[in-house]
N, C-alpha and C positions, 0 to 999 in steps of 0.2 A: 678023551681022558688023558690027562697030563701024566707022564711017567716020572717027572721030577718037579712036583709042585713046590718044594721048599728050596730049590736051587735058583738063586737070583741070576745066575749066569746062563741058565738054559735058554738056548735060542739066540743068544747075544753074540755077535761077531766081535773079534778083537778090534776091528776097525771102528765099530760102533762104540765100544768101550773107550777107545782113545779119543774119538771125536767128542763124546760127552764130557770126558775128563778135561780135555784141553779147553772146551768151552767154559767149564766151571772153574778150573784151577789155573789154566794157562800153562804154557811150556815151563815157565819158571817154577810153578808149584809142583809139576811132575818131576822136574829135575831135583827139587829139594827132597822129595820123598824117595825117588829112585835115581840116584846120581849116575846116570849113564850118558855117554856122549850123544846118543840119538835124541835126547831131550835137551841137552845143554848147548851143543854146537850146531848151528844152522838146522834147527829141528823142522821136521815135516812128517806128516802122517805116513807117507811112503817109506821114508828111511826108518821110522820107528817100527812100522809093521815088519819090514825086512829084518831088522835086528831082533825084534821080540820073537819072531818065528824060529830064530836060531838059538835063542837064549831062554830055555824053559824056566830057569830060576827067576829071571826078571819078568817074564810073562806072568808067572804065578803071582808075583808081587803086584803087578798091574791088576790082575784079576781080584786079588784080595782087597785092594783099595777100591776097586769098582763095586765089589759086593757090599762094602761098608757104605759107599756112596748111595747105592740103591736102597739099602736098609734105612738110611737116613731120610731119603725122600718119601718113604712110606709112612713115616711118623707124622 
């Protein structure tokens, strides 16, 4: 029994979200939507994860965009 059947982020790691979004939008697309240096200057999954774990406001933005991305894939 799933405790969060309507939560598209349930069980998805931040790393998985980033990898999926970079594959779809590229670093440029992420930097356009969330203008932070970890996406604009020499981007990498490692540096983005390190930054987003310390910046809850930007992490929330990544999660919101990912949730829309997942919702779009289901249609």
